[in-house]
C-alpha positions in Angstrom: 0.0 0.0 0.0 1.3 3.4 -0.9 1.0 5.8 2.0 3.5 8.6 0.9 0.7 10.9 -0.2 -2.4 11.6 1.8 -6.0 11.1 1.2 -8.5 14.0 1.0 -11.9 13.5 2.6 -14.7 15.9 1.8 -17.3 16.7 4.5 -14.9 17.7 7.3 -17.0 18.5 10.5 -19.7 16.0 9.6 -20.6 12.7 11.2 -19.6 10.6 8.1 -16.5 12.6 7.0 -15.0 12.8 10.4 -15.5 9.1 11.3 -13.8 8.1 8.0 -10.9 10.5 8.7 -10.5 9.0 12.1 -10.4 5.5 10.6 -7.8 6.5 8.1 -5.6 7.9 10.8 -5.9 4.7 12.8 -4.7 2.9 9.7 -1.6 5.1 9.5 -2.7 7.3 6.6 -2.0 11.0 6.2 -5.4 12.7 6.0 -6.6 16.1 4.7 -10.2 17.2 5.6 -12.1 19.5 3.4 -14.4 21.6 5.7 -16.8 24.4 4.8 -15.7 27.9 5.8 -17.1 28.7 9.3 -17.4 25.0 10.2 -13.8 24.5 11.3 -14.7 24.4 15.1 -16.6 21.2 14.4 -13.4 19.3 13.5 -12.7 19.0 17.2 -9.7 16.8 17.9 -9.2 16.1 14.2 -8.0 19.7 13.7 -4.8 18.7 15.4 -4.4 15.2 13.9 -5.1 16.1 10.2 -4.3 18.8 7.6 -7.5 20.7 6.7 -8.6 23.4 4.5 -11.9 25.1 3.7 -13.9 25.0 0.5 -17.5 24.8 -0.7 -18.3 21.7 -2.8 -21.0 23.6 -4.6 -18.5 26.2 -5.7 -16.0 24.8 -8.3 -13.8 27.9 -7.8 -13.3 27.2 -4.1 -12.2 23.6 -4.9 -9.4 24.6 -7.3 -6.1 23.1 -6.2 -7.4 21.5 -3.1 -6.7 17.9 -4.2 -3.2 18.4 -5.4 -0.6 16.0 -4.1 -3.1 13.5 -2.7 -3.4 9.9 -3.9 -7.2 9.7 -3.6 -10.3 11.7 -2.7 -13.2 10.3 -0.6 -16.4 12.2 -1.3 -18.9 11.9 1.6 -21.2 15.0 1.1 -24.8 14.5 0.5 -28.2 14.3 2.1 -31.1 11.9 2.4 -33.5 14.9 2.9 -34.3 17.4 0.2 -36.2 20.8 0.4 -37.2 21.9 -3.1 -38.8 25.1 -1.7 -35.3 26.2 -0.6 -33.6 25.1 -3.9 -32.3 21.9 -2.2 -33.2 19.2 -4.7 -31.7 15.7 -4.5 -29.8 16.4 -7.7 -28.1 19.6 -6.2 -27.3 18.0 -2.9 -26.0 14.6 -4.2 -25.2 14.9 -7.9 -23.8 18.5 -8.2 -21.5 18.1 -5.2 -20.1 14.8 -6.6 -19.7 16.3 -10.1 -17.7 19.3 -8.8 -15.4 17.1 -6.7 -14.8 14.8 -9.6 -13.9 17.8 -11.8 -11.5 18.9 -9.0 -9.8 15.5 -9.1 -9.4 15.7 -12.9 -8.0 19.3 -12.9 -5.7 18.5 -9.9 -4.3 15.3 -11.3 -5.9 12.9 -8.8 -6.8 9.8 -10.6 -8.7 8.0 -7.9 -12.0 8.9 -6.2 -14.2 7.0 -3.8 -17.9 8.0 -3.7 -20.1 7.2 -0.7 -23.3 6.4 -2.5 -26.3 4.5 -1.2 -27.9 1.0 -1.5 -31.4 0.9 -2.7 -34.0 -0.1 0.0 -37.8 0.3 0.5 -37.2 2.9 3.3 -34.9 5.1 1.3 -36.2 7.7 -1.1 -36.2 6.7 -4.8 -35.4 10.3 -5.8 -32.4 10.2 -3.5 -31.2 6.9 -5.1 -31.6 8.3 -8.5 -29.4 11.3 -7.7 -26.7 9.0 -6.4 -26.8 6.7 -9.5 -26.6 9.9 -11.6 -23.5 10.8 -9.7 -22.0 7.3 -10.2 -22.7 7.5 -13.9 -20.9 10.9 -14.2 -17.9 9.7 -12.3 -17.6 6.7 -14.6 -17.6 9.0 -17.6 -15.0 11.4 -16.1 -12.2 8.9 -16.7 -11.3 8.5 -13.0 -10.4 5.3 -11.2 -13.7 5.2 -9.2 -14.8 3.0 -6.4 -18.5 3.4 -5.5 -19.6 2.4 -1.9 -23.3 1.7 -1.8 -23.8 2.2 1.8 -26.8 1.3 4.0 -28.0 3.6 6.7 -25.3 4.1 9.4 -25.7 4.4 13.1 -23.6 5.3 16.2 -23.3 2.2 18.4 -25.1 2.6 21.7 -27.8 5.0 20.4 -31.5 4.4 20.5 -32.9 3.0 17.2 -36.3 1.6 16.1 -36.7 -2.1 16.7 -37.1 -2.8 13.0 -33.7 -1.4 12.2 -32.1 -3.1 15.2 -33.4 -6.5 14.1 -32.3 -5.9 10.5 -28.8 -5.0 11.6 -28.6 -8.3 13.6 -29.8 -10.4 10.7 -27.6 -8.5 8.2 -24.4 -9.1 10.1 -24.7 -12.9 10.7 -24.4 -15.8 8.1 -26.2 -16.8 6.0 -28.2 -13.5 6.0 -25.0 -11.4 5.7 -24.4 -13.0 2.3 -27.9 -12.2 1.0 -30.0 -9.0 0.5 -30.2 -8.3 4.3 -26.4 -8.1 4.3 -26.5 -5.2 1.8 -29.3 -3.2 3.2 -29.1 -3.7 6.9 -28.0 -0.5 8.9 -24.4 -0.9 10.1 -22.3 0.8 12.8 -20.3 3.8 11.7 -17.0 2.5 13.1 -17.3 -0.8 11.1 -18.2 1.1 7.9 -15.4 3.7 8.4 -12.7 1.2 9.0 -13.7 -0.9 6.0 -13.8 2.1 3.8 -10.4 3.3 5.1 -8.9 0.0 4.2 -10.4 0.1 0.8 -9.0 3.5 0.2 -5.5 2.4 1.1 -5.7 -0.6 -1.3 -3.9 0.5 -4.3 -5.6 -2.0 -6.8 -9.1 -3.0 -5.6 -10.6 -5.6 -7.9 -14.1 -4.3 -7.9 -15.7 -1.0 -8.7 -18.8 -1.2 -6.5 -18.7 -2.2 -2.9 -21.5 -3.0 -0.5 -21.8 -3.2 3.3 -20.9 -6.9 3.0 -17.6 -6.0 1.4 -16.8 -3.4 4.1 -17.7 -5.8 6.9 -15.2 -8.2 5.4 -12.5 -5.5 5.2 -13.2 -4.2 8.7 -13.1 -7.8 10.1 -9.4 -8.2 9.2 -6.4 -7.1 11.2 -4.3 -4.2 10.0 -1.8 -6.7 8.3 -4.6 -8.3 6.3 -5.3 -11.4 8.4 -8.8 -12.5 9.3 -9.8 -11.9 12.9 -10.6 -14.9 15.0 -14.3 -14.0 15.0 -15.1 -12.9 11.4 -18.6 -11.9 12.2 -17.7 -9.6 15.1 -17.3 -5.9 14.5 -13.7 -4.6 14.9 -12.4 -3.5 18.3 -13.1 0.1 19.3 -9.9 2.2 19.6 -9.7 3.8 23.0 -7.8 6.7 21.5 -10.5 7.6 19.0 -10.7 11.4 18.6 -14.5 11.0 19.0 -14.3 10.1 22.7 -14.5 13.9 23.2 -17.9 14.2 21.4 -21.1 13.9 23.5 -23.6 13.8 20.5 -23.7 12.8 16.8 -22.3 15.2 14.3 -24.5 16.0 11.2 -24.4 13.7 8.2 -23.2 16.2 5.7 -23.4 19.8 4.3 -26.1 21.7 2.6 -25.2 24.7 0.4 -24.3 27.6 2.7 -26.2 30.3 0.8 -29.4 28.2 0.9 -29.6 26.9 4.4 -32.7 27.7 6.4 
């Protein structure tokens, strides 16, 4: 694995972006976080453990040069909720941001981009899924080396969740259900997801283009040197030194355009 150049993660100061950054740091990677101007305080302990800069993923000019000298970019920004009355369509939230980041990669000479997309499930908006698939199609045409992560819903372990989602998570994590449809759509803990994605990002030559929760569980269930853990179905151990020990509540999932927030 090449670790001489760092990995850029969009969505600094958000629940998803910061957890992925923490997982990359735990794997020994150099990390740069891209945060929105005015949101720097949300980085918390990561402000001292990463490089970071500010930009707006809906403003191509602000992205210029931000990805230079990085080996890959992980794009996490998006939203499950749209508000057309405020100009926040699914396309703007999920497709436009990904398109702008992909164009940044092309102009800055970064050949690889990982997109956090979404798995299709009955409880997820079809319009949201369409916007994610549109982003996936654009990245494929952009000529980048792209890995698409079709993520299920994510949750912070220990939090209160509806019984349906708790039961689905249980079935989705154990064989044989983990190998079937429940294994792709079952909500999964953010620490398992982030560790699996971090290890995927640090793999120089992944064999696939599309990854699901099942793939990330497999990656997260291995030790740092690539060996399988003694209990393959168990989530990875929690790091006592995680920078998120200082947080008392969840961080938001992602950004919305600054000039259109309510």
